[in-house]
N, C-alpha and C positions, 0 to 999 in steps of 0.2 A: 528382680525389681526393675532393672533397666528395660527388659523385654516388655514388661507390663506398661512401663512409661511410654515406650515407643508405640505400643498398640493403642494406648490412651491418646497419644498425639495424633496417630493416624485416624482414629475415629473422630477426633475433634476437627480435623482438617476439612470435614464436610460442613463449614461454618454457618452463616446465617441465611443463605439464599432461600431455603425452604421455610424456615421458621418465620421469616418476615411476613409471609402471607397467611399465617394461621389465624390472625386476628380479624380476618375478613377484609384486609386491605385490597384495594383495587385501583388501577390507574384510571385516569380520565382521558377522554378523547375530545378534541375540538377541531373544527374545520375552519380554515381561513384561506385567503388568497395570497400567493406570492406576488412580487412586483410584476412579473410577466403574466399574471392572470391564472397560472396553474394552481390547482388546489394543494393546500398544505394541511396535513393532519398532524396535530400536536399530541403526543402521548406524554402525560405528566403524572408523577407520583409512583408509588410502589406497585410493582407488577404483581397481581394476585390471580388466583384461580378464576377462570371464566373470562379473562380479559380478551383472549383471542376470539371467543364466541361473540363478545360485545363488539369488537371491531368488525368481525364478519357481518354482523347484523347492520352495523353502520354502513358498510360498503353496499350491502343489498338494498338498504333504504335509499341510497343515493343514486341508484341506477336510473338513468333517464333524466337526472337533475344535475348533480355536481359531476357525475361521471368520475368517480374516484379510482375505480379499478383501472389498471394500465395507464394511469395518468398522474396520480398524486405522489407526493413525497411525504414521508413520515419523519417529523422532527422528534427526537427522543430526548427526554429529560427525566431521568429516573435513578434513584439510588440502588435499584435492584429489586429483588422480590423472588417470586417462584422460579426456580431453575427450569422446571418442565414447561411452565407457561411462557417463559422467555423464548424457549425453542419453538413452542407452538406459534408464537407471534412471528418469529423469523420465517417459519415455513409459510405462514399466511402472507407475509410480505412477498415471498418468492412466487407463490401461487397467483397472486394478484398483480405482480409486477409493480411493486411499490418501492421507490427509491427510499433510502434512509439517510438521515443527516443528524449529526450532533453539532449544534451551533456553538459559536465561540463563548457564549454566556451560559451554556448548559453543561450538564454532566450525565453520562450514561454509564452506569457501573454494574458489574457482575451480571446478573440475569438480563439486564437491559443490553449489555454489550453482546450477549449471545443473540438477542433479538436483532440487533443492529446488523449482524452478519447476513441477514436475509435480504438486504437491500438489492433490488433488481429493477431493470427497465426493459420494456419490450422494444424490439427492433423489427424492421420489415421482414427480416429472414430468421428471426429467433429472439434471443434476449441477451442481455449483458449484465454483469454484476455492477451495481451502483451503490457503493458505500462511501458517503461523503463526510469528512471530518473537517469542520472549519478550524483553522489554526487557533489554538487557545482553548478549544473545547476539551472536556475531560471524557476520555473513553478508557475504561479500565476493566480488567478481568482478574479473577482469583479462583482458588479452589472451591468446589461445591461443598456445601456444609449442611448439617442437620440441626445444629443447635441443641442437641439432646444432653441433659444434665446427668442422666443415669448411665454414666460412661462405663464403669467397670462391669455392669450387668450386660451392656449392649455392645461390647467391643467387637465381637464377631459380626454382629448385625451391622455395625458401623463400617467395618472393613468391606463387607459385602455391598453395602450401599455405595461406598466410594467407588468400588470397581464397576458397579452398575451405572453410576452417574458418569464416570469417565467414558465408559463404552457408549452411552447415549450421546454424550457431547461429541465424541469422535464420529459416530455415525451421522450426527447432525451436520457437522462442518464438512464432512466428505460429500454428503448429499448436496450441499450448497456449492462447493467448489471455491477456487480462488483463495485458499488458505494454506499456508505452509504448515504441514503437520507437526514438524519439530518445534517451531515457534509456538504454535497453539498449545502443544503438550507442556512446554515450559511455563506458559502463562497459567495454565490450569493446575499447576503444582504450587502456585504462589499462595501462601496463607494470607498475605496482605495484598492489597490492591496493586496491580501492575499497570502503570499508566502507558498508554500507547502514544508516545511522543517523540520517537526517534524514527528516522527514515527506514531502518531495518525492520522495525515492528510494523510500520505503516505499510511497507511493501509486502511483508509476510502475511498480512491480513487482507490484501487486495483493496486497500483504501485509497480514495482520492482526497487530496488536500486542497480544498478551495471553498468558496462560499456557495450559496444557493443559486446565484445568477449563473446562467449558462456560459457566459464569457468570463467568469471569474477564474483567476489562477492563484497559485500559491504566492506569486510575487506581488499580489495585491495586499498581502498581509506582512510580508517580511522580505528583506533584501538578501540576495545570496551572499555567502561569505567571501572574503577576499580570495580564498583558494578554491573558488567554485570550479574552475576548469580542471585543476588537479584532482579534485574530488570526483568529477565526472570521468576522468581517465582512469582513476583508481577503481571506480565501480565497474567499468568495462573490462579492464585488465584482470581484475579479480575473478571474472567469469572464465578466463582463459587459463589460469594457473592451477596447477595441482596442489594439494595440501602439503606436498613435500618439495615445493619449489626450491631450486638450488640456491637462489639468492635470498631466501627467507621470506618471500611473500611480496605483496603488491607495494608495500611501503618502500621497499628497496628497488623496485622496478621503475617507478614513475619519478622522474626528476622533480625537484622541488621548485625550480625556477621556470616560469612559463614565458612564452613570447606572444604578446598580443599582436594581432594582425589588423591593420586599419580597416579593411573592407574585403568584399568578395574577391576582387582582383588580387589583392595581396595574399589572401588565403590560397587561391589557385596557384599563384606564383611560387609560394613556399612549398606546396605539394610537388610542383613541377621540379623545383630545385632538388627536392629529396629523391626524385625518381630519375635523375640524370643517368644513373648507371644502367638501369634496365631499359630506359627510353632515351638514348643519347640524341642530342640536337641534330646530328648529321645523319641519323637513321630515318628511314621512311616513316616509321611509327612516331618517332619524335617530332618530325615536321608536321605530321598530321595532327598530333595532339596540340602542338603550338598554335595551330590554326583555329582551334575550337574556342568558343566563348567561355568565360570562366565557369559559368554554371554547368555547361555541357562537359567541360573538362573534368570538373569534380564528379559529375554523374558517371563519366566513363571510368574514372579511377575507382569510385565506390561500387560500381556494378549495379547501381540503381539510380533512379531519377532523384536529383537533389533539387529541392524547392527553396531557394533563398528568400528571405524577407528583408525589408528595409531596416527592421529593428535588430537584426542578428548581430551577435558579437562573435568574433573569431579568434581562436588561440591555438598555438602549437606547443606541445611539450615533448621532450625527449624521453625515450624508454631505454632501459638497459637490456640488451639482448644477451643470450648465452644460456648455458645449462638447459638446453632443450626449448628455449623460448627465442623465436626468430623475428621479433618485431622491435622496431626502434624509434617509432614516431607516433604520436597521438595528436590528432586534429579534432578540435571541438567547434561546432557551430551551434549557437543557442539563441533562443528568444523566449518570450514568456510562455509560449505554447509547448516547448520541448527542447531537447538537446539531441543533436546528431554527433556521433563519435566515430571517427575513422581511425582505425589502428593499422599502421603500415609496416611492412617489411620493405625497406627502401632498396635492398639489394636485389630482390626477386619480384618486386611489385605485388607481393601477397598482401591481402587486406582482410580486415574484419570490420563490419559496420554494425553499430548499435544505435537504435533510436530509443530515446528514453525520455522520461518526464523531467521537469526541472528539479525534482527531488534528488536526482543524482548529483546535483551541485552541492549538496550538503553532506557533511560527514555522516556515514551511516549509523554511527552509534552515539552521536551527540544529540542532546535534547534540543528540540526545535523551539520550544517555548517553556 
């Protein structure tokens, strides 16, 4: 009986995405202008069979007028619908280089979330993934479903359908790129909606967090937490540690107390103090480094050009070395556009540099809204 129950549950996990469109439901498309004048296509309502063809026809009609292809953004506001049509829409977004956005007042769920992943933008030398989620917007995935009530009769068919749906979904996201397969697999096993509202999930799906305006940033919507610099250091250090780290992981490697630095000069001076052993003041290299301007000095230490801005904030945190990990200082320089993280081995002047988004200032598993 337990085996039958498990099979029954497995077939039911193919939930409502296909059945929603059986009644002839279809999304609506409307075209407007963003503040900057670029076209905005709004998709609203349940996604149904033929929606991709309707949007394709809309794009064709607009040629020579609105110029939607390679130019427009698609704002998605849908409770879901057809699993296959959602992927067809996503592929259409990619083919026509349409950015996708879920605005803060909207929701894009299940099949709509699959379509969202197709967001793309053309570049002079190719294209890039452009999936935008305004903080506060709802983006959520869950397992594909059939909604069939004849469960006991169609258990085997349901299991085959689940395997087929999973395979189609994975083929789809692999073709799009920019998606962490492990995270996506976990989302697609959820019977209930899994909201995309933590830094780890946002990163795993290649999503940008900001508004529609080109100069919009995450910090227009929320302030970074008090421990922003430590979070950034933890994000960088976690990329360097093995799963069997001798000190038990990043939480024990990054010190809890940070040291704010007043400006770029103080930032460079603190790095110089940390490097007195490999670059002593009475050594030729030490004297040369002491003669450099602060930005040039930081660039030399980092091994790449450092571009400071007037709005930057600077912080130092200590790291615990040992057990195969040889770094002991983390320097962070941040403004609204991003975060630069310099990890130093102060004994041998070894370094790692990470350039990240402001998302790294937030706890990776804490809900953002």
